[in-house]
Structure formats: structure tokens, C-alpha cells
PDB file of N, CA, C and O in Angstrom:
ATOM      1  N   MET A   1     112.503  95.421 127.878  1.00  0.00           N
ATOM      2  CA  MET A   1     111.337  94.591 127.796  1.00  0.00           C
ATOM      3  C   MET A   1     111.172  93.598 126.549  1.00  0.00           C
ATOM      4  O   MET A   1     111.031  94.092 125.430  1.00  0.00           O
ATOM      5  N   SER A   2     111.187  92.147 126.728  1.00  0.00           N
ATOM      6  CA  SER A   2     111.133  91.276 125.537  1.00  0.00           C
ATOM      7  C   SER A   2     109.774  91.525 124.689  1.00  0.00           C
ATOM      8  O   SER A   2     108.716  92.007 125.095  1.00  0.00           O
ATOM      9  N   ILE A   3     110.085  91.086 123.475  1.00  0.00           N
ATOM     10  CA  ILE A   3     108.939  91.056 122.590  1.00  0.00           C
ATOM     11  C   ILE A   3     108.036  90.269 123.092  1.00  0.00           C
ATOM     12  O   ILE A   3     106.922  90.789 123.155  1.00  0.00           O
ATOM     13  N   GLU A   4     108.145  88.849 123.596  1.00  0.00           N
ATOM     14  CA  GLU A   4     107.256  88.232 124.200  1.00  0.00           C
ATOM     15  C   GLU A   4     106.270  88.852 125.040  1.00  0.00           C
ATOM     16  O   GLU A   4     105.056  88.803 124.844  1.00  0.00           O
ATOM     17  N   ARG A   5     106.932  89.516 126.111  1.00  0.00           N
ATOM     18  CA  ARG A   5     106.199  90.285 127.174  1.00  0.00           C
ATOM     19  C   ARG A   5     105.291  91.367 126.644  1.00  0.00           C
ATOM     20  O   ARG A   5     104.198  91.649 127.135  1.00  0.00           O
ATOM     21  N   MET A   6     105.884  91.991 125.517  1.00  0.00           N
ATOM     22  CA  MET A   6     104.928  92.992 124.999  1.00  0.00           C
ATOM     23  C   MET A   6     103.587  92.627 124.344  1.00  0.00           C
ATOM     24  O   MET A   6     102.539  93.257 124.488  1.00  0.00           O
ATOM     25  N   VAL A   7     103.795  91.329 123.478  1.00  0.00           N
ATOM     26  CA  VAL A   7     102.680  90.595 123.094  1.00  0.00           C
ATOM     27  C   VAL A   7     101.674  90.237 123.991  1.00  0.00           C
ATOM     28  O   VAL A   7     100.491  90.470 123.744  1.00  0.00           O
ATOM     29  N   ARG A   8     102.127  89.577 125.225  1.00  0.00           N
ATOM     30  CA  ARG A   8     101.287  89.437 126.483  1.00  0.00           C
ATOM     31  C   ARG A   8     100.659  90.472 126.939  1.00  0.00           C
ATOM     32  O   ARG A   8      99.477  90.424 127.277  1.00  0.00           O
ATOM     33  N   GLY A   9     101.432  91.594 127.000  1.00  0.00           N
ATOM     34  CA  GLY A   9     100.923  92.757 127.406  1.00  0.00           C
ATOM     35  C   GLY A   9      99.656  93.449 126.445  1.00  0.00           C
ATOM     36  O   GLY A   9      98.634  93.967 126.896  1.00  0.00           O
ATOM     37  N   PHE A  10      99.940  93.338 125.344  1.00  0.00           N
ATOM     38  CA  PHE A  10      99.041  93.842 124.034  1.00  0.00           C
ATOM     39  C   PHE A  10      97.697  92.948 124.305  1.00  0.00           C
ATOM     40  O   PHE A  10      96.598  93.495 124.400  1.00  0.00           O
ATOM     41  N   ALA A  11      97.858  91.579 124.418  1.00  0.00           N
ATOM     42  CA  ALA A  11      96.856  90.682 124.447  1.00  0.00           C
ATOM     43  C   ALA A  11      95.947  91.018 125.832  1.00  0.00           C
ATOM     44  O   ALA A  11      94.737  91.234 125.765  1.00  0.00           O
ATOM     45  N   GLY A  12      96.571  91.027 126.865  1.00  0.00           N
ATOM     46  CA  GLY A  12      95.844  91.146 128.094  1.00  0.00           C
ATOM     47  C   GLY A  12      95.182  92.589 127.963  1.00  0.00           C
ATOM     48  O   GLY A  12      94.072  92.651 128.493  1.00  0.00           O
ATOM     49  N   THR A  13      95.611  93.697 127.396  1.00  0.00           N
ATOM     50  CA  THR A  13      95.145  94.972 127.267  1.00  0.00           C
ATOM     51  C   THR A  13      93.875  94.706 126.512  1.00  0.00           C
ATOM     52  O   THR A  13      92.785  95.043 126.974  1.00  0.00           O
ATOM     53  N   PHE A  14      93.993  94.164 125.470  1.00  0.00           N
ATOM     54  CA  PHE A  14      92.884  94.108 124.439  1.00  0.00           C
ATOM     55  C   PHE A  14      91.557  93.299 125.207  1.00  0.00           C
ATOM     56  O   PHE A  14      90.369  93.557 125.016  1.00  0.00           O
ATOM     57  N   ILE A  15      92.051  92.371 126.020  1.00  0.00           N
ATOM     58  CA  ILE A  15      90.958  91.358 126.532  1.00  0.00           C
ATOM     59  C   ILE A  15      90.349  92.297 127.518  1.00  0.00           C
ATOM     60  O   ILE A  15      89.128  92.438 127.444  1.00  0.00           O
ATOM     61  N   LEU A  16      90.944  92.901 128.345  1.00  0.00           N
ATOM     62  CA  LEU A  16      90.432  93.690 129.367  1.00  0.00           C
ATOM     63  C   LEU A  16      89.574  94.865 128.898  1.00  0.00           C
ATOM     64  O   LEU A  16      88.525  95.137 129.482  1.00  0.00           O
ATOM     65  N   VAL A  17      90.028  95.588 127.813  1.00  0.00           N
ATOM     66  CA  VAL A  17      89.257  96.512 127.219  1.00  0.00           C
ATOM     67  C   VAL A  17      88.037  96.270 126.548  1.00  0.00           C
ATOM     68  O   VAL A  17      87.069  97.030 126.520  1.00  0.00           O
ATOM     69  N   SER A  18      88.153  95.069 125.964  1.00  0.00           N
ATOM     70  CA  SER A  18      86.790  94.689 125.155  1.00  0.00           C
ATOM     71  C   SER A  18      85.915  94.146 126.396  1.00  0.00           C
ATOM     72  O   SER A  18      84.696  94.222 126.240  1.00  0.00           O
ATOM     73  N   LEU A  19      86.357  93.643 127.532  1.00  0.00           N
ATOM     74  CA  LEU A  19      85.389  93.306 128.364  1.00  0.00           C
ATOM     75  C   LEU A  19      84.798  94.569 129.229  1.00  0.00           C
ATOM     76  O   LEU A  19      83.683  94.622 129.748  1.00  0.00           O
ATOM     77  N   LEU A  20      85.635  95.388 129.251  1.00  0.00           N
ATOM     78  CA  LEU A  20      85.063  96.684 129.817  1.00  0.00           C
ATOM     79  C   LEU A  20      83.908  97.304 128.806  1.00  0.00           C
ATOM     80  O   LEU A  20      82.865  97.845 129.173  1.00  0.00           O
ATOM     81  N   LEU A  21      84.322  97.105 127.519  1.00  0.00           N
ATOM     82  CA  LEU A  21      83.326  97.834 126.612  1.00  0.00           C
ATOM     83  C   LEU A  21      82.153  96.843 126.338  1.00  0.00           C
ATOM     84  O   LEU A  21      81.076  97.320 125.982  1.00  0.00           O
ATOM     85  N   ALA A  22      82.303  95.372 126.491  1.00  0.00           N
ATOM     86  CA  ALA A  22      81.187  94.608 126.319  1.00  0.00           C
ATOM     87  C   ALA A  22      80.193  94.958 127.807  1.00  0.00           C
ATOM     88  O   ALA A  22      78.974  95.058 127.666  1.00  0.00           O
ATOM     89  N   HIS A  23      80.705  95.095 128.930  1.00  0.00           N
ATOM     90  CA  HIS A  23      79.911  95.436 130.081  1.00  0.00           C
ATOM     91  C   HIS A  23      79.307  96.665 129.887  1.00  0.00           C
ATOM     92  O   HIS A  23      78.099  96.700 130.122  1.00  0.00           O
ATOM     93  N   TYR A  24      79.919  97.818 129.468  1.00  0.00           N
ATOM     94  CA  TYR A  24      79.199  99.159 129.557  1.00  0.00           C
ATOM     95  C   TYR A  24      78.547  99.626 128.299  1.00  0.00           C
ATOM     96  O   TYR A  24      77.610 100.419 128.398  1.00  0.00           O
ATOM     97  N   GLU A  25      79.010  99.149 126.932  1.00  0.00           N
ATOM     98  CA  GLU A  25      78.397  99.414 125.753  1.00  0.00           C
ATOM     99  C   GLU A  25      77.671  98.335 125.104  1.00  0.00           C
ATOM    100  O   GLU A  25      76.442  98.314 125.173  1.00  0.00           O
ATOM    101  N   SER A  26      78.360  97.381 124.441  1.00  0.00           N
ATOM    102  CA  SER A  26      77.440  96.335 124.048  1.00  0.00           C
ATOM    103  C   SER A  26      77.960  95.070 124.001  1.00  0.00           C
ATOM    104  O   SER A  26      79.185  95.061 123.886  1.00  0.00           O
ATOM    105  N   PRO A  27      77.381  93.900 124.056  1.00  0.00           N
ATOM    106  CA  PRO A  27      77.908  92.677 124.315  1.00  0.00           C
ATOM    107  C   PRO A  27      78.647  92.299 123.017  1.00  0.00           C
ATOM    108  O   PRO A  27      79.326  91.273 123.060  1.00  0.00           O
ATOM    109  N   ASN A  28      78.601  92.973 121.913  1.00  0.00           N
ATOM    110  CA  ASN A  28      79.198  92.672 120.670  1.00  0.00           C
ATOM    111  C   ASN A  28      80.741  92.758 120.871  1.00  0.00           C
ATOM    112  O   ASN A  28      81.476  91.982 120.260  1.00  0.00           O
ATOM    113  N   TRP A  29      81.219  93.667 121.694  1.00  0.00           N
ATOM    114  CA  TRP A  29      82.662  93.596 122.095  1.00  0.00           C
ATOM    115  C   TRP A  29      83.200  92.414 122.542  1.00  0.00           C
ATOM    116  O   TRP A  29      84.422  92.287 122.614  1.00  0.00           O
ATOM    117  N   LEU A  30      82.352  91.423 122.890  1.00  0.00           N
ATOM    118  CA  LEU A  30      82.807  90.195 123.244  1.00  0.00           C
ATOM    119  C   LEU A  30      83.427  89.487 121.976  1.00  0.00           C
ATOM    120  O   LEU A  30      84.196  88.560 122.232  1.00  0.00           O
ATOM    121  N   TRP A  31      83.246  89.733 120.880  1.00  0.00           N
ATOM    122  CA  TRP A  31      84.043  89.348 119.688  1.00  0.00           C
ATOM    123  C   TRP A  31      85.266  89.625 119.506  1.00  0.00           C
ATOM    124  O   TRP A  31      86.032  88.900 118.871  1.00  0.00           O
ATOM    125  N   LEU A  32      85.623  90.857 120.119  1.00  0.00           N
ATOM    126  CA  LEU A  32      86.992  91.240 120.127  1.00  0.00           C
ATOM    127  C   LEU A  32      87.929  90.249 121.078  1.00  0.00           C
ATOM    128  O   LEU A  32      88.960  89.664 120.746  1.00  0.00           O
ATOM    129  N   THR A  33      87.302  90.241 122.266  1.00  0.00           N
ATOM    130  CA  THR A  33      87.789  89.094 123.150  1.00  0.00           C
ATOM    131  C   THR A  33      87.979  87.702 122.523  1.00  0.00           C
ATOM    132  O   THR A  33      88.976  87.030 122.784  1.00  0.00           O
ATOM    133  N   ALA A  34      87.070  87.304 121.744  1.00  0.00           N
ATOM    134  CA  ALA A  34      87.193  85.780 121.206  1.00  0.00           C
ATOM    135  C   ALA A  34      88.370  85.970 120.236  1.00  0.00           C
ATOM    136  O   ALA A  34      89.236  85.096 120.260  1.00  0.00           O
ATOM    137  N   PHE A  35      88.515  87.031 119.362  1.00  0.00           N
ATOM    138  CA  PHE A  35      89.389  87.129 118.186  1.00  0.00           C
ATOM    139  C   PHE A  35      90.823  87.043 118.961  1.00  0.00           C
ATOM    140  O   PHE A  35      91.696  86.285 118.537  1.00  0.00           O
ATOM    141  N   VAL A  36      91.034  87.885 120.158  1.00  0.00           N
ATOM    142  CA  VAL A  36      92.296  87.761 120.606  1.00  0.00           C
ATOM    143  C   VAL A  36      92.695  86.439 121.119  1.00  0.00           C
ATOM    144  O   VAL A  36      93.855  86.044 121.005  1.00  0.00           O
ATOM    145  N   GLY A  37      91.613  85.629 121.774  1.00  0.00           N
ATOM    146  CA  GLY A  37      91.736  84.567 122.418  1.00  0.00           C
ATOM    147  C   GLY A  37      92.096  83.407 121.145  1.00  0.00           C
ATOM    148  O   GLY A  37      92.904  82.496 121.328  1.00  0.00           O
ATOM    149  N   ALA A  38      91.443  83.586 119.993  1.00  0.00           N
ATOM    150  CA  ALA A  38      91.777  82.846 118.939  1.00  0.00           C
ATOM    151  C   ALA A  38      93.143  83.019 118.193  1.00  0.00           C
ATOM    152  O   ALA A  38      93.751  82.119 117.612  1.00  0.00           O
ATOM    153  N   ASN A  39      93.518  84.320 118.307  1.00  0.00           N
ATOM    154  CA  ASN A  39      94.782  84.473 117.984  1.00  0.00           C
ATOM    155  C   ASN A  39      96.008  83.845 118.903  1.00  0.00           C
ATOM    156  O   ASN A  39      97.086  83.498 118.420  1.00  0.00           O
ATOM    157  N   LEU A  40      95.663  83.754 120.332  1.00  0.00           N
ATOM    158  CA  LEU A  40      96.511  83.414 121.233  1.00  0.00           C
ATOM    159  C   LEU A  40      96.724  81.986 120.916  1.00  0.00           C
ATOM    160  O   LEU A  40      97.883  81.583 120.812  1.00  0.00           O
ATOM    161  N   LEU A  41      95.656  81.117 120.739  1.00  0.00           N
ATOM    162  CA  LEU A  41      95.641  79.870 120.488  1.00  0.00           C
ATOM    163  C   LEU A  41      96.127  79.503 119.310  1.00  0.00           C
ATOM    164  O   LEU A  41      96.723  78.426 119.260  1.00  0.00           O
ATOM    165  N   GLN A  42      95.980  80.336 118.058  1.00  0.00           N
ATOM    166  CA  GLN A  42      96.731  79.901 117.014  1.00  0.00           C
ATOM    167  C   GLN A  42      98.321  79.996 117.230  1.00  0.00           C
ATOM    168  O   GLN A  42      99.078  79.093 116.872  1.00  0.00           O
ATOM    169  N   SER A  43      98.724  81.102 117.809  1.00  0.00           N
ATOM    170  CA  SER A  43     100.008  81.282 118.103  1.00  0.00           C
ATOM    171  C   SER A  43     100.788  80.215 119.005  1.00  0.00           C
ATOM    172  O   SER A  43     102.006  80.037 118.983  1.00  0.00           O
ATOM    173  N   SER A  44      99.980  79.625 119.698  1.00  0.00           N
ATOM    174  CA  SER A  44     100.405  78.808 120.506  1.00  0.00           C
ATOM    175  C   SER A  44     100.755  77.412 119.776  1.00  0.00           C
ATOM    176  O   SER A  44     101.671  76.663 120.112  1.00  0.00           O
ATOM    177  N   LEU A  45      99.873  77.210 118.738  1.00  0.00           N
ATOM    178  CA  LEU A  45      99.977  76.066 117.831  1.00  0.00           C
ATOM    179  C   LEU A  45     100.985  76.168 116.782  1.00  0.00           C
ATOM    180  O   LEU A  45     101.709  75.189 116.602  1.00  0.00           O
ATOM    181  N   THR A  46     101.129  77.148 116.106  1.00  0.00           N
ATOM    182  CA  THR A  46     101.867  77.358 115.100  1.00  0.00           C
ATOM    183  C   THR A  46     103.347  78.281 115.117  1.00  0.00           C
ATOM    184  O   THR A  46     104.088  78.535 114.167  1.00  0.00           O
ATOM    185  N   ARG A  47     103.461  78.637 116.427  1.00  0.00           N
ATOM    186  CA  ARG A  47     104.540  79.481 116.746  1.00  0.00           C
ATOM    187  C   ARG A  47     104.578  80.758 116.012  1.00  0.00           C
ATOM    188  O   ARG A  47     105.657  81.348 116.054  1.00  0.00           O
ATOM    189  N   TRP A  48     103.648  81.288 115.367  1.00  0.00           N
ATOM    190  CA  TRP A  48     103.665  82.477 114.342  1.00  0.00           C
ATOM    191  C   TRP A  48     102.561  83.402 115.035  1.00  0.00           C
ATOM    192  O   TRP A  48     101.414  83.110 115.375  1.00  0.00           O
ATOM    193  N   CYS A  49     103.209  84.520 115.130  1.00  0.00           N
ATOM    194  CA  CYS A  49     102.450  85.796 115.630  1.00  0.00           C
ATOM    195  C   CYS A  49     102.475  87.064 114.810  1.00  0.00           C
ATOM    196  O   CYS A  49     103.546  87.633 114.600  1.00  0.00           O
ATOM    197  N   LEU A  50     101.252  87.557 114.307  1.00  0.00           N
ATOM    198  CA  LEU A  50     101.647  88.756 113.436  1.00  0.00           C
ATOM    199  C   LEU A  50     102.155  89.999 114.344  1.00  0.00           C
ATOM    200  O   LEU A  50     103.102  90.696 113.978  1.00  0.00           O
ATOM    201  N   LEU A  51     101.481  90.217 115.513  1.00  0.00           N
ATOM    202  CA  LEU A  51     102.029  91.266 116.279  1.00  0.00           C
ATOM    203  C   LEU A  51     103.488  91.118 116.698  1.00  0.00           C
ATOM    204  O   LEU A  51     104.178  92.117 116.897  1.00  0.00           O
ATOM    205  N   GLU A  52     103.992  89.805 116.842  1.00  0.00           N
ATOM    206  CA  GLU A  52     105.584  89.502 117.219  1.00  0.00           C
ATOM    207  C   GLU A  52     106.537  90.061 115.849  1.00  0.00           C
ATOM    208  O   GLU A  52     107.646  90.590 115.913  1.00  0.00           O
ATOM    209  N   ARG A  53     105.918  89.834 114.901  1.00  0.00           N
ATOM    210  CA  ARG A  53     106.490  90.021 113.637  1.00  0.00           C
ATOM    211  C   ARG A  53     106.780  91.559 113.476  1.00  0.00           C
ATOM    212  O   ARG A  53     107.854  92.052 113.129  1.00  0.00           O
ATOM    213  N   ILE A  54     105.345  92.380 113.869  1.00  0.00           N
ATOM    214  CA  ILE A  54     105.536  93.733 113.464  1.00  0.00           C
ATOM    215  C   ILE A  54     106.380  94.518 114.419  1.00  0.00           C
ATOM    216  O   ILE A  54     106.995  95.535 114.101  1.00  0.00           O
ATOM    217  N   LEU A  55     106.367  93.910 115.758  1.00  0.00           N
ATOM    218  CA  LEU A  55     107.280  94.639 116.842  1.00  0.00           C
ATOM    219  C   LEU A  55     108.839  94.452 116.532  1.00  0.00           C
ATOM    220  O   LEU A  55     109.708  95.311 116.682  1.00  0.00           O
ATOM    221  N   ARG A  56     109.009  93.107 116.053  1.00  0.00           N
ATOM    222  CA  ARG A  56     110.357  92.877 115.546  1.00  0.00           C
ATOM    223  C   ARG A  56     110.990  93.866 114.448  1.00  0.00           C
ATOM    224  O   ARG A  56     112.170  94.201 114.548  1.00  0.00           O
ATOM    225  N   ARG A  57     110.156  94.336 113.372  1.00  0.00           N
ATOM    226  CA  ARG A  57     110.305  95.142 112.464  1.00  0.00           C
ATOM    227  C   ARG A  57     110.379  96.545 113.117  1.00  0.00           C
ATOM    228  O   ARG A  57     111.334  97.273 112.847  1.00  0.00           O
ATOM    229  N   VAL A  58     109.419  96.943 113.955  1.00  0.00           N
ATOM    230  CA  VAL A  58     109.430  98.387 114.252  1.00  0.00           C
ATOM    231  C   VAL A  58     110.659  98.555 115.397  1.00  0.00           C
ATOM    232  O   VAL A  58     111.336  99.582 115.345  1.00  0.00           O
ATOM    233  N   LEU A  59     110.922  97.621 116.350  1.00  0.00           N
ATOM    234  CA  LEU A  59     112.098  97.536 117.109  1.00  0.00           C
ATOM    235  C   LEU A  59     113.386  97.128 116.829  1.00  0.00           C
ATOM    236  O   LEU A  59     114.148  96.766 117.725  1.00  0.00           O
ATOM    237  N   LYS A  60     113.764  97.162 115.407  1.00  0.00           N
ATOM    238  CA  LYS A  60     114.796  96.496 114.704  1.00  0.00           C
ATOM    239  C   LYS A  60     116.021  96.954 115.243  1.00  0.00           C
ATOM    240  O   LYS A  60     116.909  96.175 115.590  1.00  0.00           O
ATOM    241  N   ASN A  61     116.118  98.331 115.337  1.00  0.00           N
ATOM    242  CA  ASN A  61     117.404  99.067 115.820  1.00  0.00           C
ATOM    243  C   ASN A  61     117.288  99.279 117.267  1.00  0.00           C
ATOM    244  O   ASN A  61     118.333  99.744 117.722  1.00  0.00           O
ATOM    245  N   ARG A  62     116.394  99.102 118.122  1.00  0.00           N
ATOM    246  CA  ARG A  62     116.400  99.100 119.215  1.00  0.00           C
ATOM    247  C   ARG A  62     117.554  98.185 120.277  1.00  0.00           C
ATOM    248  O   ARG A  62     117.565  96.971 120.068  1.00  0.00           O
ATOM    249  N   PRO A  63     118.234  98.563 121.069  1.00  0.00           N
ATOM    250  CA  PRO A  63     119.306  97.778 121.732  1.00  0.00           C
ATOM    251  C   PRO A  63     118.494  96.645 122.562  1.00  0.00           C
ATOM    252  O   PRO A  63     117.484  96.964 123.189  1.00  0.00           O
ATOM    253  N   THR A  64     118.867  95.602 122.548  1.00  0.00           N
ATOM    254  CA  THR A  64     118.323  94.503 123.295  1.00  0.00           C
ATOM    255  C   THR A  64     118.396  94.706 124.728  1.00  0.00           C
ATOM    256  O   THR A  64     119.205  95.511 125.190  1.00  0.00           O
ATOM    257  N   GLU A  65     117.679  94.094 125.407  1.00  0.00           N
ATOM    258  CA  GLU A  65     117.274  94.314 126.852  1.00  0.00           C
ATOM    259  C   GLU A  65     118.785  93.783 127.740  1.00  0.00           C
ATOM    260  O   GLU A  65     119.252  92.650 127.627  1.00  0.00           O
ATOM    261  N   GLY A  66     119.346  94.817 128.561  1.00  0.00           N
ATOM    262  CA  GLY A  66     120.474  94.330 129.163  1.00  0.00           C
ATOM    263  C   GLY A  66     121.563  94.539 128.526  1.00  0.00           C
ATOM    264  O   GLY A  66     122.615  94.165 129.045  1.00  0.00           O
ATOM    265  N   SER A  67     121.570  95.194 127.231  1.00  0.00           N
ATOM    266  CA  SER A  67     122.808  95.384 126.507  1.00  0.00           C
ATOM    267  C   SER A  67     123.537  96.688 126.987  1.00  0.00           C
ATOM    268  O   SER A  67     122.892  97.601 127.503  1.00  0.00           O
ATOM    269  N   CYS A  68     124.821  96.753 126.817  1.00  0.00           N
ATOM    270  CA  CYS A  68     125.415  98.187 127.427  1.00  0.00           C
ATOM    271  C   CYS A  68     126.217  98.614 126.267  1.00  0.00           C
ATOM    272  O   CYS A  68     127.150  97.921 125.860  1.00  0.00           O
ATOM    273  N   LYS A  69     125.809  99.984 125.600  1.00  0.00           N
ATOM    274  CA  LYS A  69     126.448 100.482 124.747  1.00  0.00           C
ATOM    275  C   LYS A  69     127.181 101.737 125.239  1.00  0.00           C
ATOM    276  O   LYS A  69     126.622 102.559 125.965  1.00  0.00           O
ATOM    277  N   THR A  70     128.321 101.847 124.864  1.00  0.00           N
ATOM    278  CA  THR A  70     129.325 102.798 125.245  1.00  0.00           C
ATOM    279  C   THR A  70     129.359 103.882 124.042  1.00  0.00           C
ATOM    280  O   THR A  70     129.378 103.526 122.864  1.00  0.00           O
ATOM    281  N   ALA A  71     129.363 105.118 124.411  1.00  0.00           N
ATOM    282  CA  ALA A  71     129.755 106.050 123.306  1.00  0.00           C
ATOM    283  C   ALA A  71     131.113 106.192 122.935  1.00  0.00           C
ATOM    284  O   ALA A  71     131.427 106.960 122.025  1.00  0.00           O
TER     285      ALA A  71
END
């Protein structure tokens, strides 16, 4: 899975979870939805995403998608 797809998955998950929490717990959870949306907008304008940077560091030694490594 590419890092871009992971970022989209994280964002979608956070949005859905915050909407569920806002519905069942408190409308204040909508601030989390707004925060994720603002970060997505900022990322689209500046091409910089903190989560992408973190994932690149964490997954640095992970083989790339589709690569074949033989022992």
C-alpha cells in the first residue's frame, strides 16, 4: 500500500470516527472533523503533510510495493 493511500485511509477513518462521536457523544467532536479537513486542505495547497513525513520515517526500511526480494 502506498503512503498516499495510507494518508487517505487515516484521514477517512478519523473523519468517520469523529462524526460517530459527535452523533453519539458530543457535538464538540466535530472540531476533530474540521481539523482533519483543514489539514487536508493545507496539504493540497502546500504539498506538505506531517502524517506522510511520519509514515516515511517509520516505514523507511519496508520494501516498496511490488518489489521482489530474493533471499
